[in-house]
MIVEX-955695 format. One record per residue: z, x, y of N, C-alpha, C in turn. Coordinates in steps of 0.2 Angstrom, whole numbers, plus 5000, padded with zeros to 4 digits. Each point is the difference from the previous one (the first is absolute). Last residue first. Layout:
N
ZXYZXYZXY ...
This chain:
547
517249285131500849994999500249995007 497649944986500350035007500749994999 498449924984500750044997500250045008 498049855001500549964994500750044999 498150105013500349945003500649964995 498850184992500450035004500349945005 498549944981500650034998500550035007 497849915005500449954998500850034998 498350145006500349985005500649954998 499350174982499649965004500549975006 500550254991499949934997499649965004 499750285001500349945003499849934996 499450254997500449974996500349935002 498450155011499850004992500549944997 500450085022499349975000499749984993 502050105005500149925005499349985000 500550224988500249934998499949955003 498250195003500849985001500349954998 497850104987500350005007500749995000 498149904982500350075002500250015008 499049804991500550024993500150065002 499149775015500150085000500550024994 498249785007500650024997500050095000 498449895018500250014994500750024996 499749875025499650064996500250004993 500849865020500450024996499750074996 499849865023499550034996500350044995 500549795018500350064997499650004995 499749845023499950024994500350074997 499949825020500750054999499950034993 498949855020499750034994500450054999 500849775012499750065000499850044994 500749785000499650005006499950065001 500949954979499549955002499750015006 501950124995499550034996499449955001 502049935009499750075004499550024997 501149824989499849985006499550065004 501350054980499349964998499749995008 502350094995499450045004499549965000 501949924988500350035008499550035003 499749934978499949945004500350035007 500150164983499349975001500149955006 501950054992499950075003499349995003 501049844985500350005006499750065005 499450004978499749945003500350015007 500950154986499450025001499749955005 502449964993499750045006499350035000 500749744991500150064998499850065005 500049764999500550025004500150074998 498249894991499949985006500550025004 499350104975500549965005499849995006 498350044979500350025005500449955004 500050004975499549975005500250045005 500450034973500250015007499549995006 500549884974499650045004500250035006 501249954975499949965008499550065004 499949984972500350045006499849975006 500349834980499650055002500350055005 500149784980500450055003499550055002 499349744997500050064998500550045004 499249724997500450055003500050064997 497849865000500649994997500550055003 497649945008500449944997500750014997 498650205007499749954995500349934998 501550145011499550035000499749954995 502350015016499649964996499250054999 502550115003499549975004499449974996 502850135000499549954997499549985004 501250245001500249935003499549954995 500850305002499849934998500249945003 500850245000499449995005499749935000 501750104985500449995006499449985006 499450054977500349945000500249985008 499550234994499349955001500349935001 501750215002499649964995499549965004 500350245008500249935002499949964993 500550295005499649944997500349935003 499750275010500449964995499649944998 500450225019499649984994500449974998 499750095026500549964995499649984994 499450205020499949944996500549984996 499850215012500549965001499949914998 498450194999500750034997500549955000 497949965012500149984993500550034996 500249935027499650064996500049994991 500349785016500450065000499650064996 499449775001499850045006500450075001 500349844980499550045001499650035006 502149894986500150035006499450055001 500049904976500149985006500250055005 498949934975500150065003500149975008 499849904972500249995007500150065004 499049874975500250065004500049995006 500549794983499450035005500350065003 500849874976500150035006499550015004 500349934977500149945006500150035006 501050154982499449964999500049935006 501450284992499949945004499349964998 501250224993500049944996499949935003 499950245008500649975001500149934996 497950125001500750064998500649965000 498249905010499949994993500650054998 500050005021500249934999499950004991 499150195011500850005000500349944998 497650025003500250034995500850014999 499249895019499749964993500450054994 499950115021500649954999499949954994 498150145006500650044998500849954998 498149905011499850024992500550054997 500349945023499949944997500050014992 499550195015500849984999500249944996 497750065005500350054994500649985001 499149885015499749984994500350044996 500550065022500349944999499949974992 498850205009500850014999500349924998 497749995006500250054994500550014998 499849865019499849974995500150044993 500250105022500549964998500049964994 498350155007500550034999500649954997 497849884997500250065007500650034996 498049924985500549985003500350045004 497449954995500550044999500750005002 498549794997500150055004500350054997 499549774993499850064995500150075004 500049775011500449994994500150084995 498849935021500750035002500350004993 497849915003499950075003500850035000 499449774994500150054995500050085002 500249845018500449974994499950064995 499249915026500250054997500449984994 497949895014500649994997500250074997 498549905023500250064996500449974995 498249945022500549984995500250054995 499149945028499950044993500449984996 499249875025500450024994499650044995 499849925028499750024994500550034994 499949875025500450004995499550024996 500350005029499650004993500450024993 501049875024499650074998499549994995 501549835014499450045005499750074996 501449744996500050064996499350035004 500849795006500850045000499850064995 498349835009500250045004500650044999 498849834987500649975005500150075005 498550054984499649935002500649985006 500750174986499450015005499849955004 501449954981500550035007499550025006 499149954978500249945003500350015007 499550184987499349975002500249945004 501650114988499950025006499449995003 500649904980500649985004499850045007 498850054981499849945003500449985005 500450214991499350005004499949935002 501950034985500150035007499449985005 499749974977500549935004500150025006 498950164987499549945001500449945004 501450204991499650025008499449955001 501549954982500250005006499750035006 499249994977500149935002500450005008 499450204989499449975003500249935003 501850134988499850045007499349965004 500849924978500449985006499850025006 498849964977500050065004500449985008 500449934972499849985007500050055006 500650024977499350015001499749985007 502449974991499850085001499350015001 500849784994500150025006499850075002 499249824981500150075001500150035008 500449754987499650055006500450054999 500349854979500350015006499450055005 499949944975499749945004500450025008 500350144980500449945000499849955004 498850214998500049964994500449955000 499350045025500150064994500149954992 498249955023500749984996500250064995 498249925021500250074997500749994996 499049825014499650034994500250054996 501049905019499849934997499650034994 500850155017500749964999499849944995 498150145009500550054996500549944997 498749915016499750004993500450054996 500649985022500149944995499850004994 499550195014500949994998500049934996 497950055010500150034994500750004998 499449875020499749984993500250044995 501950005019499250004999499749994993 502149855009499950074997499150025001 501249785006500050055005499750074998 500349804984499350005005500050055006 501949994986499550024997499350005004 501949925009500150064999499450034998 500249775000499950035008500150084999 500549874981499250005000499950025007 502249994994499750064996499350005001 501249835009500250065004499750054996 499649784992499850025007500150065002 499849984974500549975005499850015007 498050024981500550045002500649955006 497649954992500550004994500750025002 498050035014500249914999500450004996 499350225003500449975005500249935000 498750104983500650035001500549975005 497649965000500449974993500750015001 498650125014500249925004500349964993 499250234995500750005005500149935002 498250014984500750024999500550015004 497549985002500549925001500750034998 498250164997500149985007500449945002 499650064977500350055004500149985006 499849814983499450035002500550065006 501249894979499749975006499750055003 501150024979499449964999499749975007 502150134998499550034997499349985000 501949875005500050055004499450034999 500749874983499849965007499850055004 501250104984499349974997499649975006 502350065004499750064999499149994999 502449875004499349975001499450055000 502450054996499949924996499349985002 500750215007500250014994499749934997 499850025024499550034995500250014993 501749915015499449965000499450034995 502050135002500149934997499449974999 499950185014500150034993500149954996 499949955023499450024997500050024993 501949965012499749944999499450014996 501350205005500349954996499549934998 499450145019499850034993500449974994 500649935023499249984998499850024993 502250055007500049944998499249974999 500550225007500350004995499949914997 499350065023499550024994500350004993 501449945017499649965000499350014995 501950165005500149934997499549964999 499750264999499949945006500149944996 500050194987500750015004499949945006 498250074985500649974996500649995004 498250115011499749934998500649974997 500250245003500249965005499949924997 499950224988500149934997500049955006 499550235003499449984996500249934999 500650115022500450004995499449974994 499350105024500349944998500150024992 499650125028500250024992500149924996 498450105023500649934997500150034993 499050125026500150014991500449934999 498250065022500749994998500050004992 498449975026500050034993500850014997 498949955023499749954996500050044992 501250025025500150034995499749954994 500549975025499350044998500050044994 501649825009500250075001499450055000 499849794992500149985007500250075004 499850004976499349995003500149995009 501850004986499850064999499449995004 500949804997500450045004499950075001 498849864984499949985006500450045006 500550034976499250045002499949985009 502049914990500050075002499450045002 500049764993500550015007500050085002 499049934979499649995005500250025007 501550004981499550065000499749995006 501449824997500350065002499550065000 499149804993500149995005500450075004 499649964976499350025003500250005008 501749944987499950084999499450015005 500649784997500550045005499950075001 498749854986499750005006500550045005 500649964977499450065001499850005007 502449934998499449984996499650055001 502750014999499550015004499449984996 502550014996499549944999499450005004 501750185000500049955006499649954999 500650134982500649985002499949975006 498150094990500349954995500649985004 499050185010499649935001500249944997 501150214997500149975007499649945000 499750154981500649954999500149965007 498150145000499949944996500749954999 499150175019500450024993500149924997 498250145018500149944997500650014994 499150155023500250014993500349934997 498450145022500449944997500150014993 499450185015500049955005500549924998 500550244987499449975002500149955004 501250214991500249955006499349975002 500850174980499450005003500049965007 501750004984499750075000499550015005 501149804996500550035002499750085001 498849844990499849975007500650055002 499750034978499650025003500049995007 501749894986499950085003499650035003 499949774996500550015006500050094998 498549914985499750005006500650015006 500650014978499550055001499849995007 501549834991500350085002499550055002 499949744994499750045006500250085001 499949824977500350015007499750045004 499049924979500649965001500550005006 497850124997499849924999500849975000 498950245006500749975001499949935000 498150205009500349984994500849975001 498349995020500350054997500249964993 498149985021500549974995500350044996 498950005026500150034993500549974998 498249985021500549954996500150054993 499050075026500250024993500449964997 498449985022500749994998499950014992 498550135020500149954995500749984998 498950145018499749955001500149964993 500750235007500249955006499649934999 500050254989499549965002500149945005 501750154994499550045003499449965001 501949914991500350035007499450045002 499949934978499949935003500250035009 500050164984499349985002500049945002 502250074995499650065005499349985000 501249864985500249995007499750055005 499550034977499649945003500449985008 501050164988499350035000499549945004 502349954993500050045007499450045000 500249864981500049955005499950055007 500150134980499549975002500049955004 501950114995499650035001499249975003 501649894990500349995006499550075003 499849944977499749945005500150035007 501250134985499250015000499649955003 502450015000499850055003499250015000 501049824987500149995007499750065005 500250034977499449965001500149985007 501750144992499350025000499549965001 502249924999500050045004499250035002 500649854982499949975007499850055006 500550064976499350005002500049965008 502149964985499650045000499349995001 502149865010499750004992499550065002 502549975011499350005002499550014993 502549975000499850015008499449995003 501649924979499350045000499849995008 502149934997500050044995499350055000 500549795013500450055003500050074996 497749874999500649975001500550075002 497349944992500550045002500549975003 497449964993500550014996500650055003 497949945011500349954998500650004995 498250165010500650005002500549944999 497750064993499949965006500949995004 499050154982499850035007500349955004 501250044977499449965004500050025006 501850044978499350035003499849955004 502550094985499649945007499450035003 501050024973500150055006499649955006 501549964975499549995006499950045005 501049994971500150035007499449985005 501249944974499550005004500250025007 500650054972500250005006499449985006 500749974972499450025004500249985009 501049944976500250065003499550045004 500349774990499550044998500150075001 501249785002500350064998499550054997 499749775010499950024993500350064997 500349935024500249964995499950004992 499250155017500750015000500349944994 497650015006500250054995500750014999 499449835015499749994994500250064995 500550035022500349954997499849984994 498650155012500750024998500649964998 497849915007500050054994500650034998 499949885020500049954995499950054993 499950125018500649965000500149964993 498050095008500450054998500649984997 498649865012499750004991500550064999 500249985022500349934997499950014993 499150165012500650025000500449944996 497749985006500150054995500850014997 499549875020499949964994500050054994 500350095022500649954997499949964994 498650235000500449955007500349964997 499850234986499549945003500549985006 500150184978499950015006499749955003 501650044977499449965003500050005008 501150134976499949995008499549985003 501450034974499449975003500150005008 501450114976500049965007499350005002 500550084980500749975000500049985007 498150064980500150005008500649965001 498650074979500750035000500250005008 497949924989500050075004500750015001 499749804988499650054997500050075003 501149825011500350014994499750064996 498949905018500650045003500450024994 498249864996499850075001500550045002 500649784995499650034995499850075001 500849865018500650034996499650034993 498649875014500250065003500450044996 499549804992499450045000500250065002 501449845003500250024993499450065000 500049885021500650054999500150024993 498349845004499850075004500750054999 500249774992499450054995499850075002 501549845014500350034994499650044995 499349965027500049954994500650064994 499450075023500549945001499949974993 498850205015500550024994500449925000 497450055012500949985001500250004992 497850165012500249944995500749995000 498450145014500449945003500349954992 499350305005499849934998500549945002 499350295002500449945000499749944998 499850304995499749935002500549955001 500450234995499849964994499849945002 499850175015500350044994499949974994 499549915023499450024994500350044994 500749885022500649994994499550034993 500150085029499749964996500549984994 500150225017499949935000499849974994 501450235001499449985002500049925000 501750184994499950005007499249975002 500250084974500550005006499849995007 498650014979500149945003500749995006 499350184983499449975003500149965005 501850074987499950045003499349995005 500549884980500549985006499950035006 498950064980499849935003500349995006 500750184987499550025002499649935004 502149994989500050035006499450025003 500149784984500150075001500050035005 499949764989500050015007500450085000 498849824981500650055002499950035006 498949754994499850064999500750055001 499049734994500550045002499750085000 499849724992499550055004500450035003 500549804987500250064998499650055002 500249775008499450014997500050084995 501849915015499949944996499250024995 500750155017500650004995499849944996 498450045015500050054997500750004994 499849855019499449984993500150054996 501050025020500449974995499749984994 498850195015500449945001500449984994 498350165000499749955003500649955001 500650184982499450005004499849935004 502450134993499649954998499549995005 501450234995499849955005499649954995 502150194993499449964998499849965005 501750224996499849945005499349984997 502350154988499249995002499949945004 502150214993499749935002499349995002 501250214995499749974995499849935002 501350155014499350004999499649964996 502249925013499850024993499350034999 501049945021500549984995499950024994 498450035016500650065002500549964995 498149894998499950064998500550065001 499949785010500150004993500050064997 499550005022500649984999500349994992 497750045007500550065002500649984999 498549824997499950044996500650075000 500049835017500249994993499950044993 499050055023500750005001500349974992 497849995002500250065000500750005000 499249795003499950044993500150065000 500049915020500649974997499850024991 498550065016500650055000500649974998 497949894998499950074997500650045000 499749815014500049974994500150064995 499550005025500750024997500150004992 498449835017500150075001500850024997 498849794991500450025005500050065000 498749794987500150055001500550025006 499849774985499750035006500450095000 500849884977499749975007499650045005 501650124982499949935000499749985007 500550234981499849985007499749935000 501850134983499549965001499849995007 501350164978500049975008499249965001 502150114980499449975002499949985007 501650204983499949945005499349985001 501750134980499449995004500049965005 502050194990499849925001499250005002 502250194992499349985001499849925000 502650075004499550014995499349995002 502050115016499549934999499750024994 502250135013499450004996499849944998 501350085024500049964993499450024995 501450085026499450004996500149984993 501449915022499950054995499550004995 499849895026500550004995500050064995 499349865026500050074996500549994994 498949775008500350065002500150054996 498749745004500150084997500450045003 500049714998500050075006499950064995 499849714996500150054997499950065006 500849724996499650045004500150094998 500649794983500250045006499450035002 499849774986500150074998500250035007 499449774995500650015003500150074999 498249904985500249985006500750025001 498650034980499950065005500249975007 500349884978500050064999500050065006 499449755001500850024999500250064998 498149875012500050064999500750024997 499449785006499550024996500050084998 501749885011499949964994499350044996 500750075022500450024996499949974992 498749935018499850064999500550034994 500549795009499450004995499750064998 502049985014500149984994499450004997 499850085022500450044996500149974993 498649975020499949964994500550044995 499450165019500049935002500049974991 500150235005500149985006500049935003 501250124977499249985003500249985008 501950164989499649934999499449995003 502050224992499449975005499949934997 502150204997499549944998499649985006 501050235006500249935000499449974995 499950254998500249975005500349934998 499650254987499949945000500349965005 498950254995500649975003499949925000 498950214984500049955003500549965004 499450284997500249944996499849925006 498850274996500249955003500549964996 498950265003500349954996500249955004 498450125014500450034995500249954995 498749955019499750064999500450034995 500349785011499650004994499850084998 501349945020500549974994499550014993 499150045021500450064999500449994993 497549895006500749995003500350054996 497650075002500549954997500649995002 497250085006500750025001500449944997 497550104992500449945003500750035001 498050184999500549974996500449955004 497350105001500649975003500449984995 497950084994500650055002500649985003 498049874997500250024993500650045001 498749965019500549965000500350004992 498250145008500650025002500449945000 498149974990500350064997500650015003 498849815009500350004993500350054996 498850035021500749965001500250004994 498050075001500450065001500849975001 498249894983500150015007500650055001 498749984975500649985005499950025007 498649944975500150035007500549975004 499950014972500049965006500050045006 
């Protein structure tokens, strides 16, 4: 394989570890825990893994460990640093006993069920240290939720002598890890299951999980490009750039990128929902900023939009729900109608409120809402080009304002969507260190006989040596939510808190950013150089943990 100069240099980087993990460790147990909500329901579903204590690793005396084999799975969408979690896990189990072996299951949880695996040796691991991507063993989205899957998995774990399984994934994957840990504990199979918190979206976090890995690198990658666009925008001075960013369930990425680059506008989905804003409210807000800047002679700007915005607009949510129900029941009749008449047909069948909203949408978006369904018959919201929807509706509103004399400028839009560009970037020093520490911590949880825990590394705005490593019971993060018509235990998603320090910091300055051209140009991720340039955590973490 031909390697770039950066790949060669990064291979030599030795990730930093919390001081407590650099020698022999002992697990210090804290207070018993309970789930964030629905305590009785969660306790009933997880009798063997509920109420376990928090774990913190502190320096201890050296012990001898019998040889053991460990399995690892990468689950769900890619996030920068996954290879370092595996590297940290590998180094951790080898330090416990050089005879220990690590097996990787190929293409996600499906590899466990289908018995598709490979041994990860030192030669293989060394090729992937400090690199982006999940290509060492691949990833997949198979959900582990059926008893026959658990039993098929156990067959290969028993055959390979695997004592512990580490699942690296987001909230759904770690929910599956918790269910699997409970099942194996109930059956006395002697297989431990440990989770690691991954997702660039940043929505897997709580008091014990300060950030999910990959969020730092992805946001820095997007912010570099947003900064480049802002510089272009400020040079040409003739375009409004509408930039959609990944983050379907929460707006953490949009908020972090706004704090890093200071755009003219950033929409936060959680605020839209809390204020019961309509689509027209959002369009009017953007159009007013455009008009005010035009009045000052600035016919240009940048707008950041979270991917999942549409689902957070209460009126749009109601429209989508009615559309889903209507088309599920009347799909054949709808499909038999002439294409040019379908829009009028739907408008005639919806409730007055939803019919008015549907009629106000641009033709392309209306068609996406009514035609492009997923296998469950639901609207594929992530396919809706929200950035184009908003710019088209802003253009329409500005044209009307121009006739009324309320808008005196020009409006031309450019559109961008930054998503996959950030998921496999070479991890920043922060993510390289954090992920390595998460993997190493997982090895210590295994050595201490724990199951149903998620690897936890805290105090992350301090230098890495001062980070606090330990474990948190996954049941502590769970609540009951309705999924596919029935109540299921799931890890509670962390949305942007409107009373949290990061959002409040943004809200305090956004009106100034709207008027002025206050752009910040972060530039590319730096891997070599001064600590204050190379090792800085996200603005989100800095605001959340400001002393």
